[in-house]
C-alpha positions as CSV (number, residue, x, y, z in Angstrom):
1,I,74.9,-100.6,-29.4
2,T,71.4,-102.3,-29.0
3,N,72.3,-103.1,-25.1
4,P,69.3,-101.6,-23.4
5,T,71.2,-100.5,-20.7
6,D,73.2,-97.9,-22.5
7,T,70.5,-96.1,-24.2
8,T,70.1,-92.3,-23.5
9,T,66.7,-92.8,-23.6
10,N,66.5,-94.0,-19.7
11,P,63.4,-92.2,-18.3
12,T,65.4,-91.4,-15.0
13,D,68.0,-89.1,-16.9
14,T,66.1,-87.0,-18.9
15,T,65.3,-83.7,-17.9
16,T,62.6,-82.9,-20.5
17,T,60.3,-85.4,-19.6
18,S,60.4,-85.1,-15.7
19,P,57.5,-83.5,-14.5
20,T,59.1,-82.1,-11.4
21,D,61.6,-80.1,-13.2
22,T,59.4,-78.1,-15.6
23,T,58.4,-74.5,-14.9
24,T,56.0,-74.1,-17.7
25,T,53.5,-76.8,-16.8
26,S,53.6,-76.4,-12.9
27,P,50.2,-75.0,-11.8
28,T,51.6,-73.6,-8.8
29,D,54.4,-71.1,-10.5
30,T,52.1,-69.6,-13.0
31,T,51.1,-66.1,-12.3
32,T,48.7,-65.8,-15.0
33,T,46.0,-68.1,-13.9
34,S,46.0,-68.2,-10.2
35,P,42.8,-67.0,-9.3
36,T,43.8,-65.1,-6.2
37,D,46.2,-62.6,-8.3
38,T,44.1,-61.7,-10.8
39,T,43.2,-57.8,-11.2
40,T,39.8,-59.1,-12.0
41,N,38.9,-60.0,-8.6
42,P,35.4,-58.6,-7.9
43,T,36.6,-57.3,-4.6
44,D,38.9,-55.1,-6.4
45,T,37.1,-54.0,-9.2
46,I,36.1,-50.2,-9.4
47,T,32.7,-51.1,-10.4
48,N,31.9,-52.4,-6.8
49,P,28.6,-50.9,-6.3
50,T,29.6,-49.5,-2.8
51,D,32.1,-47.2,-4.2
52,T,30.1,-45.9,-7.4
53,T,29.2,-42.3,-7.5
54,T,25.7,-43.0,-8.5
55,N,24.8,-44.6,-5.0
56,P,21.5,-42.8,-4.3
57,T,22.6,-42.1,-0.7
58,D,25.5,-39.6,-2.1
59,T,23.7,-37.9,-5.1
60,T,22.6,-34.0,-4.5
61,T,20.4,-34.1,-7.3
62,T,17.8,-36.6,-6.9
63,S,17.7,-36.8,-2.8
64,P,14.2,-35.4,-2.0
65,T,15.8,-33.9,1.5
66,D,19.1,-32.1,-0.4
67,T,17.1,-30.5,-3.4
68,T,16.3,-26.8,-3.2
69,T,14.1,-26.4,-6.0
70,T,11.2,-28.9,-5.3
71,S,11.1,-29.0,-1.5
72,P,7.8,-27.4,-0.5
73,T,9.5,-26.4,2.8
74,D,12.2,-24.1,0.9
75,T,10.7,-22.3,-1.7
76,T,9.6,-18.8,-0.9
77,T,7.6,-18.1,-4.1
78,T,4.5,-20.3,-3.5
79,S,4.5,-20.2,0.5
80,P,1.3,-18.3,1.3
81,T,2.9,-17.0,4.5
82,D,5.6,-15.1,2.6
83,T,3.3,-13.0,0.3
84,T,2.7,-9.2,0.9
85,T,0.4,-8.7,-1.7
86,T,-2.6,-10.9,-0.9
87,S,-2.6,-10.8,2.8
88,P,-5.8,-9.2,4.2
89,T,-4.4,-8.2,7.4
90,D,-2.1,-5.7,5.9
91,N,-5.0,-3.2,5.1
92,R,-5.6,-0.6,8.0
93,Q,-8.8,1.0,9.3
94,P,-9.1,4.6,8.3
95,T,-9.3,7.1,10.9
96,I,-11.0,10.3,11.5
97,S,-9.7,13.2,13.8
98,G,-10.0,16.9,14.2
99,V,-13.4,17.7,12.6
100,P,-14.5,20.9,14.1
101,S,-17.8,21.8,15.5
102,L,-19.9,24.3,13.7
103,S,-21.7,27.4,14.8
104,F,-23.5,29.6,12.0
105,H,-26.5,31.7,11.2
106,R,-29.7,30.3,9.8
107,D,-28.9,32.2,6.2
108,Q,-25.6,30.8,6.2
109,T,-23.9,27.5,5.3
110,Q,-20.7,25.9,6.1
111,V,-18.1,23.8,4.1
112,L,-16.1,20.9,5.4
113,T,-13.2,19.7,3.1
114,L,-13.3,16.0,4.4
115,D,-10.0,15.0,3.3
116,R,-8.1,17.2,5.8
117,Y,-9.7,15.1,8.8
118,V,-9.0,11.4,7.6
119,E,-5.9,9.2,7.3
120,D,-5.8,6.0,5.4
121,D,-3.0,3.7,3.7
122,G,-4.8,4.0,0.6
123,P,-6.1,7.0,-1.7
124,L,-8.3,9.4,0.0
125,S,-10.3,9.4,-3.2
126,A,-11.0,5.9,-3.1
127,L,-12.9,6.4,0.4
128,L,-16.5,6.6,0.8
129,W,-18.3,9.3,3.0
130,S,-21.5,9.7,4.4
131,A,-23.3,11.7,7.1
132,T,-26.3,11.8,9.2
133,P,-27.9,14.9,10.5
134,T,-29.9,15.0,13.6
135,P,-32.6,16.4,13.7
136,T,-33.1,16.3,10.2
137,E,-35.7,19.2,10.5
138,L,-32.8,21.5,11.4
139,L,-29.8,20.4,9.6
140,A,-29.1,19.2,6.0
141,V,-25.8,17.8,4.7
142,S,-24.7,17.0,1.3
143,I,-21.3,15.6,0.1
144,D,-20.0,16.1,-3.3
145,S,-17.4,13.9,-5.5
146,T,-14.6,16.0,-4.2
147,R,-15.4,14.8,-0.7
148,K,-16.3,18.3,0.5
149,A,-19.7,18.5,3.0
150,T,-21.8,21.4,2.8
151,V,-23.9,21.8,6.1
152,S,-27.2,24.1,6.0
153,A,-29.7,25.1,8.2
154,L,-33.6,24.2,7.8
155,Q,-34.6,26.2,10.7
156,D,-33.9,29.6,12.2
157,S,-32.1,28.3,15.5
158,G,-31.2,25.3,17.4
159,R,-28.6,22.4,18.1
160,G,-27.9,19.2,16.6
161,T,-25.4,16.8,15.5
162,I,-23.6,15.4,12.6
163,I,-22.2,11.8,12.3
164,F,-19.7,11.3,9.5
165,R,-19.0,7.8,8.5
166,V,-16.1,6.8,6.1
167,E,-15.4,3.4,4.6
168,D,-12.3,2.1,2.5
169,P,-12.8,-0.5,-0.4
170,E,-11.9,-3.2,2.0
171,G,-14.9,-2.6,4.1
172,F,-12.9,-1.0,7.0
173,R,-15.1,1.8,8.6
174,A,-14.7,4.9,11.0
175,L,-17.0,7.5,12.2
176,T,-17.2,10.7,14.3
177,E,-19.6,13.0,15.8
178,I,-19.7,16.9,15.8
179,Q,-22.1,19.4,17.6
180,V,-23.9,21.9,15.2
181,E,-25.4,25.0,16.6
182,I,-27.8,27.3,14.3
183,L,-27.7,30.9,15.1
184,P,-30.7,33.4,14.3
185,S,-30.8,35.1,10.9
186,L,-28.8,38.1,11.2
187,P,-30.9,41.4,10.5
188,E,-30.4,43.0,7.1
189,P,-27.1,44.7,7.1
190,E,-26.6,48.4,6.5
191,P,-25.8,49.1,3.0
192,S,-22.3,50.1,3.9
193,D,-21.8,46.9,6.0
194,F,-20.0,44.7,3.2
195,D,-18.9,41.9,5.5
196,R,-22.1,41.6,7.3
197,D,-20.7,41.9,10.8
198,G,-23.2,44.3,12.3
199,R,-21.0,47.0,11.9
200,I,-19.0,49.4,9.2
201,G,-15.6,49.1,9.9
202,F,-11.9,49.0,8.3
203,S,-12.7,45.6,6.8
204,D,-15.6,47.3,4.7
205,F,-13.4,50.4,3.9
206,F,-10.8,47.7,2.3
207,R,-13.5,46.2,0.6
208,F,-14.8,49.5,-1.0
209,I,-11.3,50.8,-2.0
210,D,-11.0,47.3,-4.1
211,A,-14.2,47.7,-5.8
212,L,-14.0,51.5,-6.3
213,G,-13.9,52.5,-10.1
214,L,-15.7,49.4,-11.5
215,T,-18.7,49.5,-13.6
216,I,-21.5,47.0,-14.4
217,F,-19.6,45.9,-17.4
218,H,-16.5,44.7,-15.5
219,P,-16.6,40.9,-14.6
220,D,-15.9,41.6,-10.9
221,W,-19.1,44.1,-10.5
222,D,-20.8,43.8,-7.3
223,P,-23.6,45.8,-7.1
224,A,-23.6,46.0,-2.9
225,F,-20.6,48.8,-3.5
226,D,-22.8,51.1,-5.8
227,L,-24.5,53.0,-3.0
228,N,-26.3,55.3,-5.1
229,D,-27.5,52.8,-7.8
230,D,-26.0,54.6,-11.1
231,G,-24.1,51.5,-12.4
232,Q,-20.6,52.6,-11.1
233,I,-18.7,53.0,-8.4
234,T,-17.2,56.4,-8.1
235,L,-16.3,59.1,-5.4
236,D,-20.0,59.6,-5.0
237,D,-20.3,56.3,-3.5
238,F,-17.2,56.5,-1.7
239,F,-18.6,59.9,0.3
240,L,-21.6,58.0,1.1
241,F,-19.5,55.4,2.4
242,V,-17.7,57.7,4.4
243,D,-20.9,59.0,6.1
244,A,-21.9,55.7,6.9
245,F,-18.4,54.8,8.5
246,E,-18.5,57.8,10.8
247,A,-22.1,57.3,11.8
248,S,-21.3,53.6,12.9
249,N,-18.0,54.2,14.7
250,T,-19.7,57.3,16.6
251,E,-22.4,55.1,18.1
252,Q,-19.9,52.5,19.1
């Protein structure tokens, strides 16, 4: 039994020690250590910087060209060309038109309501008016706070002009010139010529009828209709008026 040729430990017959038969130690058969099969290969990882969603070229929140909140070219709240409240070109120049020429007697005055003859894109109460009469020896003009111009004559007769100027709060201006004729003073009217037109007509008659029955204590009292100066307007005054009416119209 001690013959060395029969022993079962012959190295050529063993299957447990042959390096070529083992499947557990062969480096070529393993699938767990091969560097080419691993799922941790850096080329397959999802953390590859080229696939990440934080790539600065794909983001829409930090790119200065895509944002709509900080781009100075997209904003409509700070652009000086979009605002309509501060642009000085929006204000229009006022215009004056239709102011009539004037002709009146020396002892009369004329009143012009200037708001009727001007147009502006702002309130008319904000406009500033001025007037220059020529010659100043003939004409006088005053403008009150309600923008009414009162024109009066300083001489018995003559011709002149008045230049009216208007200016808005922004400094825009307009002007116009009108002709003015001053006629001689009217002669003292007859007592029954209430409208002072040089004759006694139906307009005087209707004025007298409106005043008939008034006394000096009435707020509408006018002594011009009290033809007999007795402090009341009665039929006595009416008969005096009728006489004057007939005489005036007979002469015509």
